[in-house]
C-alpha positions in Angstrom: -0.1 0.1 -0.1 3.0 2.4 0.5 4.7 1.6 -2.8 5.9 4.5 -4.8 8.6 2.9 -6.8 9.1 4.7 -10.1 6.6 7.4 -9.1 8.0 10.9 -10.3 8.3 13.2 -7.2 8.8 16.9 -7.6 9.8 18.7 -4.1 10.1 22.5 -3.7 12.3 23.8 -0.7 14.0 20.5 -1.2 17.7 21.1 -0.2 17.4 21.0 3.6 15.0 20.5 6.3 11.7 18.9 5.8 12.0 19.1 2.0 15.2 17.1 2.2 13.6 14.6 4.6 10.7 14.1 2.1 13.1 13.4 -0.7 15.0 10.9 1.6 11.8 8.9 2.2 10.7 9.1 -1.4 14.1 7.9 -2.6 14.1 5.1 -0.1 10.8 4.0 -1.4 12.0 3.9 -5.0 10.7 7.1 -6.3 12.4 9.4 -8.9 13.2 12.7 -7.5 13.5 16.4 -8.8 14.8 18.5 -6.1 13.9 22.2 -6.6 15.5 25.0 -4.5 16.6 28.6 -4.8 20.0 28.0 -3.1 22.6 26.0 -5.3 25.2 25.9 -2.5 22.5 23.6 -0.3 21.1 21.8 -3.2 24.6 20.4 -4.7 25.3 18.6 -1.5 21.8 17.3 -1.2 21.9 15.9 -4.7 25.3 14.3 -4.1 24.1 12.7 -0.9 21.0 11.1 -2.3 22.9 10.1 -5.6 25.7 8.5 -3.1 22.7 6.4 -1.6 21.6 5.0 -4.9 18.6 7.5 -5.7 17.4 8.4 -9.0 17.6 12.3 -8.4 17.9 15.4 -10.3 18.2 19.2 -9.4 16.7 22.4 -10.4 17.8 25.8 -9.1 14.4 27.7 -9.0 12.8 30.4 -6.8 9.4 29.0 -5.7 8.1 32.4 -5.7 8.6 32.9 -9.6 6.1 31.4 -11.7 8.7 31.6 -14.6 11.5 29.5 -12.6 8.7 27.1 -11.5 7.3 26.6 -15.1 11.1 25.8 -16.3 11.6 23.4 -13.4 8.4 21.6 -14.2 9.2 21.5 -17.9 12.7 20.2 -17.1 11.3 17.5 -14.8 8.8 16.4 -17.4 11.4 16.3 -20.1 13.6 14.0 -17.9 11.1 11.8 -16.2 8.3 11.7 -18.9 5.8 13.3 -16.2 5.2 14.2 -12.6 3.3 12.0 -10.4 3.5 13.5 -6.9 4.3 17.1 -6.0 5.4 18.5 -2.6 5.0 22.3 -2.3 7.1 23.0 0.7 9.2 25.9 0.4 8.7 28.4 3.2 10.4 30.9 5.6 10.1 31.7 9.3 7.8 34.6 10.1 10.0 35.7 12.9 9.6 35.6 16.7 6.0 36.1 18.3 4.8 38.9 20.5 6.1 36.9 23.5 9.6 36.1 24.1 10.5 32.7 25.3 10.7 33.8 29.2 7.1 35.2 28.6 7.9 38.8 28.3 6.7 40.9 25.7 8.5 41.2 22.3 8.3 44.9 21.1 9.7 43.5 17.7 6.8 41.0 17.4 4.2 43.5 18.2 1.7 44.1 15.1 2.3 48.0 15.1 6.0 47.4 14.7 6.0 44.7 12.0 7.8 45.8 8.9 5.3 45.6 6.0 7.9 44.6 3.5 8.7 41.7 5.7 4.9 40.9 6.0 4.9 40.8 2.2 8.0 38.6 1.9 6.4 35.9 4.3 3.2 36.0 2.6 4.7 35.7 -0.9 7.1 33.0 0.0 5.0 30.8 2.2 1.5 31.0 0.7 2.5 32.7 -3.0 4.8 29.7 -3.7 2.3 27.2 -2.9 -0.2 28.7 -5.2 2.4 29.0 -8.0 3.7 25.6 -7.5 -0.1 24.1 -7.8 -0.6 26.5 -10.7 2.6 25.1 -12.4 1.9 21.5 -11.9 -1.8 21.5 -12.6 -1.6 21.2 -16.4 0.8 18.3 -16.2 -1.3 16.3 -13.8 -4.6 17.1 -15.4 -3.2 15.8 -18.8 -2.2 12.7 -17.1 -5.6 12.5 -15.3 -4.3 12.0 -11.9 -1.6 12.9 -9.2 -0.8 13.9 -5.8 -0.3 17.5 -4.4 0.9 17.6 -0.7 1.5 21.0 0.7 3.5 21.9 3.9 0.9 23.9 6.3 1.6 24.3 9.9 -0.4 23.9 13.2 -0.3 27.7 12.9 -3.0 27.5 10.2 -5.7 26.8 12.8 -4.4 27.9 16.2 -3.1 31.3 17.3 0.6 31.7 18.4 2.5 33.5 21.3 6.1 32.8 20.2 5.6 32.6 16.3 5.3 35.7 14.2 1.8 36.9 13.1 2.9 37.0 9.2 3.8 33.1 9.5 0.5 32.4 11.2 -1.5 34.3 8.5 0.5 32.7 5.6 0.0 29.0 6.8 -4.0 29.9 7.3 -3.9 30.7 3.6 -2.1 27.7 2.7 -4.3 25.3 4.5 -7.4 26.9 2.8 -5.7 27.0 -0.5 -5.1 23.2 -0.3 -8.9 22.4 0.5 -9.9 24.8 -2.3 -7.5 23.1 -4.7 -8.6 19.6 -3.6 -12.3 20.4 -4.4 -11.5 21.9 -7.9 -8.9 19.2 -9.1 -10.9 16.3 -8.1 -12.3 16.0 -11.2 -9.0 14.9 -12.7 -8.2 12.6 -9.7 -5.5 15.0 -8.4 -5.5 14.6 -4.7 -4.5 17.7 -2.6 -3.7 17.3 0.9 -1.7 18.9 3.6 1.0 17.9 6.4 0.8 20.4 9.4 3.8 20.2 11.6 4.1 22.0 14.8 8.0 23.3 15.5 10.5 21.3 13.6 14.2 21.7 14.3 15.7 22.9 10.8 17.9 25.7 9.4 14.7 28.0 9.1 15.2 31.3 11.1 19.1 30.7 11.1 18.5 27.3 12.9 17.1 29.1 16.0 15.0 25.9 17.2 18.5 23.9 17.8 19.0 26.0 20.6 17.6 24.7 23.6 16.4 28.1 25.0 14.4 28.6 21.8 13.0 25.2 22.0 11.8 25.3 25.7 8.4 27.2 25.3 7.3 24.9 22.4 8.4 21.7 24.4 6.6 22.9 27.3 3.4 23.4 25.5 3.4 19.9 23.8 2.3 16.8 25.7 5.1 14.9 24.5 7.5 17.6 25.5 9.6 17.6 22.3 9.4 19.3 19.1 9.7 17.5 15.8 12.9 16.6 13.6 12.5 16.3 9.9 12.5 12.6 10.4 9.2 12.9 12.1 7.6 14.2 8.8 8.5 11.1 6.7 5.8 8.8 7.5 3.0 11.1 6.7 4.6 12.2 3.4 4.9 8.5 2.3 1.4 7.9 3.2 -0.1 10.8 1.4 2.2 10.1 -1.5 1.0 6.4 -1.8 -2.0 4.2 -2.8 -2.4 4.1 1.2 -4.1 7.5 1.0 -6.0 7.0 -2.3 -9.5 8.1 -1.0 -8.3 11.0 0.8 -8.3 14.6 -0.3 -8.5 17.9 1.2 -7.1 16.6 4.6 -4.6 17.9 6.9 -2.3 15.5 9.1 -1.0 17.2 12.2 2.5 16.4 13.2 2.7 18.4 16.4 3.3 16.0 19.5 -0.2 16.9 20.7 0.8 20.7 21.0 -2.3 21.5 19.3 -4.5 19.8 22.2 -3.0 22.0 24.7 -0.3 21.3 27.4 -0.2 18.4 29.7 2.0 17.0 32.5 
């Protein structure tokens, strides 16, 4: 039921963090992988690592906020693989700290009246705009094939307010969640399933790798019943499930991977 051997997989934000973890599990399961990332310096090592492990993988340097870049990357992937079966729209950035600091004090820089409108626009464009542009770029290919999967990276911030996460991030991920549901309804006619993975905090390089520091992790760990935050490896199971025949009758859904944080704190 979890067989994706030979499936052609297109992943944005693929050179590190969640995107790279998804690429690893898709490659382990026999998929043919196109890594798409704007950062050639991190993309090259990721490609080398996967190739050394025996993966059928190729790379495209592309900015997921640019429809021109994405359409070029999609066309190159179709040319190389003959099509695309599974799309992970994963590119994203941090929204900065929230209105409270780790110690519970107010963070003036995170106050809504102090937010930089240009930064707001950048977060919305990257986190929400890139998902829209990715879906827009791949939809004609999947429609022509009369089938495919689109899995977007949302967040628990899409459906809950946050203390330690910046307001632009929360707003952008709420848009991602609703876009996934809207696209699922529209694209069902062509047997295209659209679903979302919604992690809680994940230890990645986002925001300069802030969550690698114990002090930054502390409030998130305290708020989760499992008292830890995720690593990229924790995303792999849901990614494989949503890409595989095991989820063939699921669309417009969202899988939470948050250690129970959205339930509220526990002892």
